[in-house]
MARDREN-387940 format. One record per residue (C-alpha): residue number from 1; residue in one letter; x negated, y, z negated. Coordinates in nm, 4 decimals. Layout:
BEGIN
+-----+------+----------+----------+----------+
|  nr | rest |       c1 |       c2 |       c3 |
+-----+------+----------+----------+----------+
| NUM |    A |        X |        Y |        Z |
...
+-----+------+----------+----------+----------+
This chain:
BEGIN
+-----+------+----------+----------+----------+
|  nr | rest |       c1 |       c2 |       c3 |
+-----+------+----------+----------+----------+
|   1 |    M |   9.6392 |  -7.6383 |  10.7171 |
|   2 |    R |   9.2617 |  -7.6534 |  10.6734 |
|   3 |    R |   9.1272 |  -7.9791 |  10.5023 |
|   4 |    A |   8.8529 |  -7.9896 |  10.2412 |
|   5 |    S |   8.5642 |  -8.2183 |  10.3637 |
|   6 |    R |   8.5434 |  -8.5279 |  10.1551 |
|   7 |    G |   8.2328 |  -8.6859 |  10.3464 |
|   8 |    S |   8.1537 |  -9.0302 |  10.1909 |
|   9 |    E |   8.4327 |  -9.0198 |   9.9360 |
|  10 |    K |   8.6770 |  -9.1558 |  10.1828 |
|  11 |    W |   8.5692 |  -9.5105 |  10.1308 |
|  12 |    K |   8.5723 |  -9.5052 |   9.7557 |
|  13 |    F |   8.9293 |  -9.3975 |   9.7137 |
|  14 |    K |   9.0157 |  -9.6911 |   9.5167 |
|  15 |    D |   8.7173 |  -9.6549 |   9.2938 |
|  16 |    E |   8.8304 |  -9.3091 |   9.1931 |
|  17 |    Y |   9.2100 |  -9.2974 |   9.1806 |
|  18 |    I |   9.4583 |  -9.4994 |   9.0110 |
|  19 |    C |   9.6269 |  -9.7078 |   9.2892 |
|  20 |    D |   9.6840 | -10.0756 |   9.4150 |
|  21 |    P |   9.4846 | -10.1455 |   9.7268 |
|  22 |    K |   9.6748 | -10.4576 |   9.7817 |
|  23 |    A |  10.0169 | -10.2933 |   9.7782 |
|  24 |    P |  10.1757 | -10.1280 |  10.0880 |
|  25 |    H |  10.0532 |  -9.7564 |  10.0910 |
|  26 |    Y |   9.8165 |  -9.8368 |   9.8056 |
|  27 |    G |  10.1339 |  -9.8613 |   9.5813 |
|  28 |    F |  10.2393 |  -9.4998 |   9.6338 |
|  29 |    T |  10.6074 |  -9.4838 |   9.6924 |
|  30 |    S |  10.6340 |  -9.1263 |   9.8487 |
|  31 |    W |  10.4191 |  -8.8454 |   9.9708 |
|  32 |    D |  10.4721 |  -8.6585 |   9.6503 |
|  33 |    D |  10.3823 |  -8.9721 |   9.4392 |
|  34 |    F |  10.0545 |  -8.9801 |   9.6397 |
|  35 |    F |  10.0261 |  -8.6000 |   9.6176 |
|  36 |    I |  10.0338 |  -8.6116 |   9.2223 |
|  37 |    R |   9.8061 |  -8.9286 |   9.1974 |
|  38 |    R |   9.5646 |  -8.9523 |   8.9002 |
|  39 |    F |   9.1932 |  -8.9958 |   8.8733 |
|  40 |    K |   9.0725 |  -9.3035 |   8.6972 |
|  41 |    D |   8.9333 |  -9.2316 |   8.3525 |
|  42 |    G |   8.5612 |  -9.1030 |   8.3925 |
|  43 |    A |   8.5873 |  -9.0126 |   8.7618 |
|  44 |    R |   8.5778 |  -8.6466 |   8.6791 |
|  45 |    P |   8.3630 |  -8.6026 |   8.3531 |
|  46 |    V |   8.3856 |  -8.2562 |   8.1879 |
|  47 |    A |   8.0749 |  -8.0624 |   8.2211 |
|  48 |    H |   7.9182 |  -7.9531 |   7.8956 |
|  49 |    P |   8.2359 |  -8.0443 |   7.6775 |
|  50 |    D |   8.0814 |  -7.9135 |   7.3538 |
|  51 |    D |   7.9608 |  -7.5643 |   7.4957 |
|  52 |    N |   8.2151 |  -7.3191 |   7.4839 |
|  53 |    N |   8.0266 |  -7.0700 |   7.7000 |
|  54 |    V |   8.0639 |  -7.3078 |   8.0007 |
|  55 |    I |   8.3935 |  -7.2771 |   8.1998 |
|  56 |    V |   8.4849 |  -7.5590 |   8.4357 |
|  57 |    N |   8.6668 |  -7.5973 |   8.7623 |
|  58 |    A |   9.0517 |  -7.6185 |   8.6769 |
|  59 |    C |   9.1371 |  -7.7928 |   9.0040 |
|  60 |    E |   8.9558 |  -7.9898 |   9.2770 |
|  61 |    S |   8.9242 |  -7.7004 |   9.5009 |
|  62 |    A |   8.7027 |  -7.4809 |   9.7334 |
|  63 |    P |   8.5810 |  -7.1404 |   9.6406 |
|  64 |    Y |   8.7726 |  -6.8686 |   9.8128 |
|  65 |    A |   8.6900 |  -6.5210 |   9.6572 |
|  66 |    I |   8.5349 |  -6.3692 |   9.3613 |
|  67 |    S |   8.6516 |  -6.0057 |   9.2744 |
|  68 |    H |   8.5430 |  -5.7598 |   9.0061 |
|  69 |    N |   8.6705 |  -5.4366 |   8.8559 |
|  70 |    V |   9.0203 |  -5.5516 |   8.9672 |
|  71 |    K |   9.2860 |  -5.2725 |   8.9409 |
|  72 |    S |   9.6342 |  -5.2755 |   8.7808 |
|  73 |    M |   9.8032 |  -5.1763 |   9.1046 |
|  74 |    D |   9.6633 |  -5.2121 |   9.4592 |
|  75 |    R |   9.7782 |  -5.2305 |   9.8355 |
|  76 |    F |   9.7366 |  -5.6006 |   9.8400 |
|  77 |    W |   9.8901 |  -5.6150 |  10.2012 |
|  78 |    I |   9.5722 |  -5.4437 |  10.3620 |
|  79 |    K |   9.3029 |  -5.6618 |  10.5216 |
|  80 |    E |   9.0689 |  -5.6825 |  10.2391 |
|  81 |    Q |   9.3595 |  -5.8218 |  10.0123 |
|  82 |    P |   9.2438 |  -5.6766 |   9.6858 |
|  83 |    Y |   9.3991 |  -5.8127 |   9.3798 |
|  84 |    S |   9.6859 |  -5.6221 |   9.2257 |
|  85 |    L |   9.7170 |  -5.7413 |   8.8583 |
|  86 |    K |  10.0612 |  -5.6345 |   8.7899 |
|  87 |    H |  10.1948 |  -5.8099 |   9.1044 |
|  88 |    M |   9.9792 |  -6.1138 |   9.0545 |
|  89 |    L |  10.0933 |  -6.1412 |   8.6874 |
|  90 |    N |  10.4689 |  -6.0675 |   8.7613 |
|  91 |    H |  10.4459 |  -5.7465 |   8.5683 |
|  92 |    D |  10.3793 |  -5.9273 |   8.2573 |
|  93 |    P |  10.2859 |  -5.6712 |   7.9598 |
|  94 |    L |   9.9701 |  -5.8851 |   7.9154 |
|  95 |    A |   9.8384 |  -5.8035 |   8.2611 |
|  96 |    M |   9.7036 |  -5.4739 |   8.1172 |
|  97 |    N |   9.4290 |  -5.6753 |   7.9177 |
|  98 |    F |   9.2678 |  -5.7782 |   8.2581 |
|  99 |    V |   9.2526 |  -5.4151 |   8.4235 |
| 100 |    G |   8.8867 |  -5.3856 |   8.5375 |
| 101 |    G |   8.8369 |  -5.7535 |   8.4929 |
| 102 |    T |   8.7290 |  -6.0440 |   8.7368 |
| 103 |    V |   8.9284 |  -6.2835 |   8.9427 |
| 104 |    Y |   8.7976 |  -6.6101 |   9.0888 |
| 105 |    Q |   9.0129 |  -6.7799 |   9.3486 |
| 106 |    A |   8.9871 |  -7.1293 |   9.4926 |
| 107 |    F |   9.1785 |  -7.3379 |   9.7580 |
| 108 |    L |   9.3431 |  -7.6849 |   9.7484 |
| 109 |    S |   9.3970 |  -7.8466 |  10.0794 |
| 110 |    A |   9.6998 |  -8.0858 |  10.1296 |
| 111 |    T |   9.4862 |  -8.3811 |  10.0818 |
| 112 |    S |   9.3058 |  -8.2339 |   9.7604 |
| 113 |    Y |   9.3959 |  -8.3621 |   9.4112 |
| 114 |    H |   9.6833 |  -8.1361 |   9.2771 |
| 115 |    R |   9.6832 |  -8.1836 |   8.8975 |
| 116 |    W |   9.5481 |  -7.8789 |   8.6906 |
| 117 |    Y |   9.3237 |  -7.9005 |   8.3929 |
| 118 |    T |   9.2086 |  -7.6165 |   8.1542 |
| 119 |    P |   8.8734 |  -7.4705 |   8.2297 |
| 120 |    V |   8.8331 |  -7.3596 |   7.8475 |
| 121 |    S |   8.9277 |  -7.4863 |   7.5010 |
| 122 |    G |   9.1911 |  -7.2587 |   7.3434 |
| 123 |    A |   9.5656 |  -7.1995 |   7.2641 |
| 124 |    I |   9.8518 |  -7.1622 |   7.5069 |
| 125 |    V |   9.9741 |  -6.7957 |   7.4384 |
| 126 |    K |  10.2284 |  -6.7851 |   7.7092 |
| 127 |    T |  10.3702 |  -6.9774 |   8.0204 |
| 128 |    V |  10.5633 |  -6.8193 |   8.3009 |
| 129 |    I |  10.7094 |  -6.9419 |   8.6294 |
| 130 |    A |  10.7241 |  -6.6439 |   8.8825 |
| 131 |    P |  10.9630 |  -6.7085 |   9.1620 |
| 132 |    G |  10.8204 |  -6.6143 |   9.5157 |
| 133 |    T |  10.8298 |  -6.6532 |   9.8856 |
| 134 |    Y |  10.7870 |  -6.9410 |  10.1235 |
| 135 |    F |  10.5340 |  -6.9234 |  10.4274 |
| 136 |    S |  10.4371 |  -6.5652 |  10.3514 |
| 137 |    E |  10.1218 |  -6.4347 |  10.5331 |
| 138 |    S |   9.9313 |  -6.1146 |  10.5352 |
| 139 |    Q |  10.0510 |  -5.8877 |  10.8203 |
| 140 |    V |   9.6985 |  -5.8608 |  10.9095 |
| 141 |    Y |   9.7026 |  -6.2159 |  11.0438 |
| 142 |    D |  10.0557 |  -6.2191 |  11.1627 |
| 143 |    W |  10.2153 |  -6.1084 |  11.4854 |
| 144 |    P |  10.0846 |  -6.0446 |  11.7507 |
| 145 |    H |   9.7790 |  -6.2483 |  11.6583 |
| 146 |    L |   9.9523 |  -6.5752 |  11.5453 |
| 147 |    D |   9.6258 |  -6.6793 |  11.3786 |
| 148 |    P |   9.6625 |  -7.0530 |  11.2761 |
| 149 |    D |   9.4419 |  -6.9821 |  10.9842 |
| 150 |    A |   9.6704 |  -6.7093 |  10.8584 |
| 151 |    P |   9.7948 |  -6.9112 |  10.5626 |
| 152 |    D |   9.4530 |  -6.9822 |  10.4396 |
| 153 |    S |   9.3230 |  -6.6339 |  10.5205 |
| 154 |    S |   9.6159 |  -6.4921 |  10.3241 |
| 155 |    Q |   9.5319 |  -6.6307 |   9.9765 |
| 156 |    G |   9.4581 |  -6.3069 |   9.8145 |
| 157 |    Y |   9.7798 |  -6.1621 |   9.9324 |
| 158 |    I |  10.0048 |  -6.4633 |   9.8319 |
| 159 |    A |   9.8553 |  -6.4573 |   9.4864 |
| 160 |    A |  10.0976 |  -6.1706 |   9.4340 |
| 161 |    V |  10.4016 |  -6.2799 |   9.6309 |
| 162 |    A |  10.4272 |  -6.6808 |   9.6289 |
| 163 |    T |  10.5717 |  -6.8812 |   9.3604 |
| 164 |    R |  10.3318 |  -6.9302 |   9.0957 |
| 165 |    A |  10.2554 |  -7.0475 |   8.7200 |
| 166 |    L |  10.1075 |  -6.8161 |   8.4810 |
| 167 |    L |   9.9340 |  -6.9752 |   8.1845 |
| 168 |    F |   9.7706 |  -6.7270 |   7.9477 |
| 169 |    I |   9.5176 |  -6.8928 |   7.7213 |
| 170 |    E |   9.3457 |  -6.7396 |   7.4099 |
| 171 |    A |   8.9904 |  -6.9192 |   7.4418 |
| 172 |    D |   8.8332 |  -7.0643 |   7.1263 |
| 173 |    N |   8.5283 |  -6.8733 |   7.2456 |
| 174 |    P |   8.5772 |  -6.5062 |   7.1420 |
| 175 |    K |   8.3401 |  -6.3871 |   7.4153 |
| 176 |    I |   8.6204 |  -6.5019 |   7.6573 |
| 177 |    G |   8.9299 |  -6.4226 |   7.4490 |
| 178 |    L |   9.2511 |  -6.4084 |   7.6384 |
| 179 |    M |   9.2433 |  -6.5318 |   7.9984 |
| 180 |    C |   9.5006 |  -6.6205 |   8.2546 |
| 181 |    I |   9.5316 |  -6.9063 |   8.5040 |
| 182 |    V |   9.7420 |  -6.8513 |   8.7982 |
| 183 |    F |   9.8562 |  -7.1689 |   8.9843 |
| 184 |    I |   9.9980 |  -7.0550 |   9.3335 |
| 185 |    G |  10.2049 |  -7.2495 |   9.5811 |
| 186 |    M |  10.1060 |  -7.1967 |   9.9446 |
| 187 |    A |  10.3450 |  -7.2313 |  10.2486 |
| 188 |    D |  10.6405 |  -7.4442 |  10.1483 |
| 189 |    V |  10.5079 |  -7.5256 |   9.7895 |
| 190 |    S |  10.7450 |  -7.3827 |   9.5367 |
| 191 |    T |  10.7108 |  -7.6472 |   9.2485 |
| 192 |    C |  10.4530 |  -7.5577 |   8.9929 |
| 193 |    D |  10.5028 |  -7.8046 |   8.7158 |
| 194 |    I |  10.3704 |  -7.6803 |   8.3850 |
| 195 |    R |  10.3136 |  -7.9710 |   8.1301 |
| 196 |    V |  10.1956 |  -7.7655 |   7.8166 |
| 197 |    Y |  10.3782 |  -7.5251 |   7.5819 |
| 198 |    E |  10.3332 |  -7.2079 |   7.4114 |
| 199 |    G |  10.1352 |  -7.2441 |   7.0861 |
| 200 |    Q |   9.9768 |  -7.5715 |   7.1940 |
| 201 |    H |   9.6028 |  -7.6071 |   7.1545 |
| 202 |    V |   9.4189 |  -7.7535 |   7.4701 |
| 203 |    T |   9.0612 |  -7.8893 |   7.4962 |
| 204 |    K |   8.8585 |  -7.8139 |   7.8087 |
| 205 |    G |   8.9376 |  -8.0697 |   8.0670 |
| 206 |    E |   9.2857 |  -8.1530 |   7.9327 |
| 207 |    E |   9.5759 |  -8.1518 |   8.1840 |
| 208 |    L |   9.8033 |  -7.8614 |   8.2092 |
| 209 |    G |  10.0346 |  -7.9362 |   8.5078 |
| 210 |    M |  10.0543 |  -8.0160 |   8.8652 |
| 211 |    F |  10.1684 |  -7.8802 |   9.2073 |
| 212 |    H |  10.4202 |  -8.0782 |   9.4307 |
| 213 |    F |  10.4038 |  -8.1451 |   9.8088 |
| 214 |    G |  10.1495 |  -7.9371 |   9.9839 |
| 215 |    G |   9.8356 |  -7.6992 |   9.9885 |
| 216 |    S |   9.7874 |  -7.4607 |   9.7075 |
| 217 |    T |   9.5526 |  -7.2114 |   9.5529 |
| 218 |    Y |   9.4619 |  -7.0956 |   9.2095 |
| 219 |    C |   9.2996 |  -6.7942 |   9.0223 |
| 220 |    L |   9.1141 |  -6.7467 |   8.7049 |
| 221 |    V |   9.1617 |  -6.3948 |   8.5611 |
| 222 |    F |   8.9119 |  -6.2591 |   8.2945 |
| 223 |    R |   8.9151 |  -5.9527 |   8.0863 |
| 224 |    P |   8.6453 |  -5.6715 |   8.1791 |
| 225 |    E |   8.4558 |  -5.7570 |   7.8558 |
| 226 |    V |   8.3849 |  -6.1097 |   7.9709 |
| 227 |    K |   8.0295 |  -6.1216 |   8.1604 |
| 228 |    L |   8.0295 |  -6.4199 |   8.3741 |
| 229 |    E |   7.7557 |  -6.6051 |   8.5796 |
| 230 |    F |   7.9320 |  -6.8081 |   8.8553 |
| 231 |    D |   7.7964 |  -7.1406 |   8.9815 |
| 232 |    L |   7.9470 |  -7.2108 |   9.3500 |
| 233 |    H |   7.7147 |  -7.5199 |   9.3825 |
| 234 |    G |   7.5320 |  -7.3866 |   9.6738 |
| 235 |    Q |   7.8326 |  -7.2388 |   9.8528 |
| 236 |    E |   7.7556 |  -6.8715 |   9.7702 |
| 237 |    K |   7.7372 |  -6.7973 |  10.1443 |
| 238 |    K |   8.0478 |  -7.0211 |  10.2442 |
| 239 |    T |   8.3093 |  -6.8690 |  10.0285 |
| 240 |    G |   8.6473 |  -6.8345 |  10.2071 |
| 241 |    I |   8.7944 |  -7.0783 |  10.4410 |
| 242 |    T |   8.4767 |  -7.2568 |  10.5360 |
| 243 |    A |   8.3915 |  -7.3771 |  10.1837 |
| 244 |    E |   8.4274 |  -7.7319 |  10.0574 |
| 245 |    N |   8.5635 |  -7.8691 |   9.7371 |
| 246 |    I |   8.3786 |  -7.8531 |   9.4025 |
| 247 |    Q |   8.4879 |  -8.1336 |   9.1894 |
| 248 |    L |   8.7281 |  -8.0931 |   8.9066 |
| 249 |    N |   8.5698 |  -8.0279 |   8.5676 |
| 250 |    K |   8.2402 |  -7.9205 |   8.7208 |
| 251 |    R |   8.0814 |  -7.6066 |   8.5851 |
| 252 |    M |   8.2313 |  -7.3048 |   8.7510 |
| 253 |    A |   8.0863 |  -7.0236 |   8.5357 |
| 254 |    T |   7.9012 |  -6.9520 |   8.2244 |
| 255 |    V |   7.9607 |  -6.6616 |   7.9746 |
| 256 |    S |   7.6309 |  -6.4480 |   7.9838 |
+-----+------+----------+----------+----------+
C-alpha cells in the first residue's frame, strides 16, 4: 500500500505523538495500539476555530478526488468510478438530500494517523455502520492486469462497497446544513469505531472515532446548495494516488 510522504516529520515523532521514547517500541503494546496513537495537545491546531464558513480536514490524509453534481445512482464499477450516493450511503433515506451535490475524498496510508475529527461544528443527526467487503477492487484494475496500485486506485469504487461508518451532521452554519462524512475501511480494514452518539453536539476539531489496523479512505458529502472553494494546499494537480498528506484540522474548504 502506498505510503504518504512524511519528509522531515520522521525525526520529531516523539514531539508530536503521545509515547514513551525510552520504552520498547515507544511504549506501544501492539500494532493497533500504535495505529490509534494520539497527537499531543497542540500538534494539530484547528484552522479558524471561530469561523463556521471554514471546513477543516477530518483526517490526516492525502486528497484523492473531488466530484460535483453527484447522482443518486450510477455505475460505480466503470473506470471513472463516479460516486453513487444511494450505494455510498447504504440506501439511507437521507441520501436524497445530497443528489447533485459534492463529494471530496482523501486517502490515509497504513502509517497515517487514523483517528477522525469533525470538520464542522454541529449536531450528530444519525450514525450508521454499513457492513461491506474485504480486499475489493474495481474490475478495471483487476485481472488480467494485477495492478499493485489497484486498492489505492479503487477508492471511488470501495466508497460504495467496503465496510464504512456514516455520520450525518447538521452543521451550525445554515449555509452547510446537513452533510455526511463517510469513513471507509480499505483492504482488510473492517473496524470503523464511532465514538459519538446521535443528538450530540460536536465542535469543529472534536474527535468522532477511529479506524483500526490498516489503510483507509474517507469522504465529505455536501448538498447541492453548498458552494465550496477547496484548498488542497498546492496539490491541485496531484490529486489521486500521487498526493501527500494534508495535516488534520487544516483548512480544507470554505463556504463561498
